[in-house]
BALUM-416406 format. One record per residue (C-alpha): x, y, z. Coordinates in steps of 0.2 Angstrom, whole numbers, plus 5000, padded with zeros to 4 digits. Layout:
    c1    c2    c3
     X     Y     Z
...
This chain:
    c1    c2    c3
  4184  6116  4702
  4178  6133  4697
  4171  6138  4714
  4186  6131  4723
  4197  6141  4712
  4188  6157  4715
  4190  6154  4734
  4208  6150  4732
  4211  6167  4722
  4202  6176  4736
  4213  6168  4748
  4228  6173  4738
  4222  6191  4737
  4220  6192  4756
  4238  6185  4758
  4245  6198  4746
  4236  6212  4755
  4242  6205  4772
  4224  6202  4778
  4217  6187  4787
  4212  6174  4774
  4193  6173  4774
  4192  6155  4767
  4207  6143  4768
  4210  6129  4756
  4208  6111  4761
  4217  6106  4777
  4233  6099  4770
  4236  6113  4758
  4231  6126  4771
  4244  6119  4783
  4257  6119  4769
  4253  6137  4765
  4257  6142  4783
  4273  6133  4783
  4278  6141  4767
  4273  6158  4773
  4283  6156  4789
  4298  6151  4778
  4296  6168  4769
  4291  6162  4752
  4288  6176  4739
  4271  6173  4730
  4277  6183  4715
  4294  6173  4712
  4295  6167  4694
  4304  6151  4696
  4312  6138  4708
  4330  6142  4713
  4344  6133  4705
  4353  6121  4718
  4365  6111  4707
  4374  6118  4691
  4375  6108  4676
  4394  6104  4679
  4390  6094  4694
  4374  6086  4690
  4382  6070  4682
  4391  6066  4698
  4377  6070  4709
  4365  6058  4699
  4378  6044  4699
  4381  6044  4717
  4362  6045  4722
  4354  6029  4729
  4340  6031  4717
  4351  6031  4702
  4349  6012  4699
  4330  6014  4698
  4329  6029  4686
  4327  6017  4671
  4313  6008  4680
  4304  6024  4684
  4306  6030  4666
  4298  6014  4660
  4284  6014  4672
  4279  6033  4670
  4288  6040  4655
  4278  6034  4641
  4261  6038  4649
  4267  6055  4654
  4273  6059  4636
  4256  6053  4628
  4246  6064  4641
  4257  6079  4638
  4264  6078  4656
  4282  6077  4663
  4290  6065  4676
  4303  6071  4688
  4313  6062  4701
  4321  6072  4715
  4332  6069  4730
  4326  6070  4748
  4328  6089  4748
  4317  6091  4733
  4331  6095  4721
  4327  6088  4703
  4339  6074  4698
  4331  6069  4682
  4315  6072  4671
  4307  6066  4656
  4291  6069  4646
  4282  6078  4633
  4293  6090  4623
  4282  6105  4623
  4278  6103  4642
  4296  6101  4645
  4299  6118  4637
  4286  6126  4647
  4293  6118  4663
  4310  6126  4660
  4302  6143  4662
  4298  6139  4680
  4313  6128  4685
  4304  6111  4683
  4321  6105  4677
  4337  6096  4683
  4346  6105  4697
  4332  6116  4703
  4325  6116  4721
  4307  6111  4724
  4306  6109  4743
  4293  6119  4752
  4306  6130  4760
  4311  6135  4742
  4295  6137  4732
  4281  6135  4744
  4267  6123  4742
  4269  6111  4728
  4268  6092  4724
  4286  6088  4727
  4289  6099  4742
  4273  6095  4751
  4274  6076  4748
  4292  6077  4756
  4286  6087  4770
  4271  6075  4774
  4280  6059  4769
  4265  6053  4759
  4258  6055  4741
  4249  6072  4737
  4240  6081  4723
  4242  6100  4722
  4230  6108  4710
  4233  6125  4701
  4229  6139  4713
  4233  6128  4728
  4251  6132  4724
  4257  6147  4734
  4268  6155  4720
  4256  6163  4707
  4267  6158  4692
  4263  6140  4696
  4244  6142  4695
  4244  6135  4677
  4252  6119  4684
  4245  6104  4694
  4256  6090  4701
  4255  6073  4709
  4270  6067  4719
  4275  6053  4731
  4290  6051  4742
  4302  6036  4741
  4307  6029  4758
  4322  6019  4761
  4317  6002  4767
  4334  6001  4776
  4334  6017  4786
  4316  6023  4785
  4323  6040  4778
  4316  6048  4763
  4328  6046  4748
  4318  6057  4736
  4302  6060  4727
  4293  6055  4710
  4282  6068  4703
  4271  6070  4687
  4267  6088  4683
  4256  6095  4669
  4245  6110  4665
  4231  6112  4677
  4216  6106  4667
  4226  6091  4659
  4232  6082  4676
  4218  6072  4684
  4219  6071  4703
  4219  6052  4701
  4237  6053  4695
  4241  6052  4713
  4238  6034  4713
  4250  6032  4698
  4264  6040  4707
  4261  6032  4723
  4262  6015  4714
  4278  6020  4706
  4286  6025  4723
  4280  6008  4731
  4288  5999  4716
  4304  6008  4719
  4304  6004  4737
  4301  5986  4733
  4316  5986  4722
  4326  5994  4736
  4321  5981  4748
  4325  5967  4737
  4343  5974  4734
  4344  5976  4753
  4340  5958  4756
  4352  5952  4743
  4366  5962  4751
  4361  5955  4768
  4362  5937  4762
  4379  5940  4755
  4385  5947  4772
  4376  5933  4781
  4385  5919  4771
  4402  5927  4774
  4398  5929  4792
  4393  5911  4794
  4410  5906  4786
  4418  5915  4801
  4410  5904  4814
  4412  5919  4826
  4396  5916  4836
  4402  5928  4850
  4400  5943  4837
  4384  5951  4830
  4383  5955  4812
  4377  5973  4807
  4372  5980  4790
  4382  5996  4785
  4368  6006  4793
  4367  5997  4809
  4353  5984  4806
  4355  5968  4816
  4357  5954  4803
  4364  5939  4813
  4371  5934  4830
  4357  5941  4841
  4344  5927  4841
  4336  5933  4857
  4333  5950  4850
  4339  5959  4864
  4347  5973  4853
  4331  5975  4843
  4331  5977  4824
  4344  5991  4824
  4358  5999  4834
  4364  6017  4833
  4382  6017  4826
  4394  6029  4835
  4398  6045  4826
  4416  6044  4831
  4427  6030  4838
  4423  6011  4838
  4416  6008  4855
  4398  6008  4860
  4386  6004  4874
  4372  5993  4868
  4354  5996  4874
  4355  5979  4884
  4370  5987  4894
  4384  5978  4886
  4400  5987  4880
  4405  5982  4862
  4419  5986  4849
  4413  5989  4831
  4424  5981  4818
  4422  5984  4799
  4417  5968  4790
  4414  5965  4771
  4405  5981  4769
  4395  5979  4786
  4401  5978  4804
  4404  5965  4818
  4401  5969  4836
  4412  5961  4848
  4410  5961  4867
  4425  5971  4875
  4434  5958  4887
  4444  5972  4896
  4428  5981  4902
  4422  5976  4920
  4405  5967  4919
  4401  5977  4935
  4387  5990  4930
  4386  6008  4936
  4370  6008  4947
  4360  6024  4947
  4345  6027  4959
  4338  6044  4953
  4319  6042  4955
  4310  6050  4969
  4314  6065  4981
  4328  6056  4991
  4347  6059  4988
  4352  6053  4971
  4365  6039  4972
  4377  6029  4962
  4384  6012  4965
  4402  6009  4958
  4410  5992  4961
  4398  5989  4976
  4401  6006  4984
  4386  6017  4986
  4390  6035  4983
  4378  6050  4986
  4378  6062  4971
  4375  6081  4969
  4360  6086  4959
  4372  6092  4945
  4382  6076  4944
  4366  6065  4945
  4359  6076  4930
  4375  6073  4920
  4375  6054  4923
  4356  6053  4919
  4359  6062  4902
  4374  6051  4897
  4363  6036  4901
  4350  6043  4890
  4362  6046  4876
  4374  6030  4876
  4382  6036  4860
  4389  6051  4870
  4387  6070  4870
  4399  6084  4866
  4403  6097  4879
  4391  6109  4869
  4377  6096  4868
  4379  6092  4887
  4378  6110  4891
  4363  6113  4881
  4354  6098  4888
  4358  6104  4906
  4356  6123  4904
  4347  6127  4888
  4354  6142  4878
  4362  6149  4894
  4374  6134  4895
  4393  6136  4895
  4404  6121  4890
  4418  6127  4901
  4406  6124  4916
  4402  6107  4910
  4420  6102  4908
  4424  6107  4926
  4409  6097  4932
  4414  6081  4923
  4431  6083  4930
  4424  6083  4947
  4413  6069  4943
  4427  6058  4937
  4437  6062  4953
  4422  6055  4963
  4418  6040  4952
  4434  6036  4943
  4435  6034  4924
  4417  6029  4921
  4415  6045  4911
  4425  6046  4895
  4428  6062  4885
  4427  6066  4866
  4412  6063  4867
  4407  6062  4885
  4400  6044  4887
  4398  6031  4900
  4411  6017  4899
  4402  6003  4909
  4385  5995  4907
  4371  6005  4916
  4359  5998  4929
  4347  6014  4932
  4330  6014  4940
  4323  6025  4927
  4329  6014  4913
  4321  5999  4921
  4305  6009  4921
  4306  6011  4902
  4310  5992  4901
  4294  5988  4911
  4284  6000  4901
  4289  5991  4885
  4285  5974  4894
  4268  5980  4899
  4270  5974  4917
  4260  5985  4928
  4263  5975  4944
  4282  5976  4942
  4280  5994  4936
  4271  5999  4952
  4284  5990  4963
  4298  5999  4954
  4291  6016  4953
  4298  6027  4967
  4293  6044  4961
  4298  6056  4947
  4315  6056  4939
  4326  6069  4948
  4311  6080  4953
  4322  6095  4958
  4331  6096  4941
  4327  6110  4929
  4337  6103  4915
  4326  6104  4899
  4331  6086  4893
  4328  6078  4910
  4311  6087  4912
  4306  6080  4895
  4311  6063  4900
  4303  6065  4918
  4287  6071  4911
  4286  6057  4898
  4290  6043  4911
  4276  6051  4923
  4263  6051  4909
  4267  6033  4904
  4268  6026  4921
  4252  6034  4927
  4242  6029  4911
  4248  6011  4911
  4244  6008  4930
  4227  6017  4927
  4223  6006  4912
  4230  5989  4917
  4234  5990  4936
  4226  5980  4949
  4219  5988  4965
  4236  5984  4973
  4246  5992  4959
  4235  6008  4961
  4238  6008  4979
  4257  6006  4977
  4256  6021  4965
  4246  6031  4977
  4260  6030  4990
  4272  6040  4978
  4274  6058  4977
  4265  6059  4960
  4250  6047  4965
  4247  6053  4983
  4234  6066  4978
  4230  6060  4961
  4211  6062  4961
  4208  6049  4947
  4219  6036  4955
  4211  6038  4972
  4194  6037  4965
  4198  6021  4956
  4205  6013  4972
  4188  6017  4981
  4178  6009  4967
  4189  5994  4966
  4191  5989  4984
  4177  5984  4996
  4171  5998  5008
  4179  5989  5023
  4196  5989  5016
  4208  6001  5025
  4216  6007  5009
  4199  6012  5002
  4196  6022  5018
  4212  6030  5016
  4208  6034  4998
  4191  6042  5004
  4200  6052  5016
  4212  6059  5004
  4198  6063  4992
  4189  6073  5005
  4205  6083  5008
  4208  6086  4990
């Protein structure tokens, strides 16, 4: 590592002199350095900042989801760390140390730099380090000596791995082994990675045990018209067809929600989880939205077809994209960006409700009926990988005149997905149908594919040739 250490020291000297770094460290570390420097990390800081004081540590540990696994992690790593003169640390998802154990002399040295309970080791607090970088990348990492950005950490090396919650997919924390630079072998990364996987396996077992308890209580209800959810929104029972997927997004406020299959449901607490019940009072008639292509956007309410202004069409599209609802501030930002004004949004929604009735509810703004929208149907067909149906359903871009940042993002995403699906899997008929839309009319690659796929005498091939000549 001597040559590599010299290169790293030269890079540190360049950063200190505010010069371009002549040689960067390995890719993962170089990217971490850039993130750390952007966060304003001081290379000459002497210790990690304190995030939790001693008075609150006991309560913080007791309430953390990793608390039941601390003894398992101690048994797995503690003895080997002590014998090799290393220390073991477990942090929360932000990189704040909850617990540590290890060799007594190394613990004393660790105190000097804040490798101790309550101190913050996220990249935004101390720069590149095993804990913070593992959390940032969501994978095990080894950080060697001068790869740390803060100079005081150059005598240390560390291997760390994040612990991922099998229920939510969110990071719960990190397990780390740290030691003086020459004593910690890079292969330690395999050890911490195995310990993190062991913790995740234990969490998954406990999750399944809780699910089984909930499922048994649910079966005792014989309430087949309900859907059983875990406390975090995982679908446990009551949806044999799988229409809802593996998880639903729980509402941030209130107990009503629109599911992704268009049904409106009420959320009821049940034995630590939730039951979803269909709302009998809500009309089954969906709100129809035709927002694709360059024609006038329209809504269909109780069989009545109503033209929409661009602004009203944008509001309905955004609420259809966010079934949990949006506050006035959020809706304003999605429509206008930073220049938005919530007062303007409230006035627009008031006018929209005067036109459509109580389809839009406030606090947060959300749609109260199932939605049958042409652009949502495109998403379903993309998931089903049905290029023929996709070509028939595609009428053009989503609200092509809209400048809303969120709608532009959704529009561009749909355009790319539709085009690539039809190009990869579509028949000549599908390609020709796409070529009749605004997006496909002058698409060179689509037209070229049509001319190759159809016989020369086919009038569609001749038309495609003509468009290619014009292009």
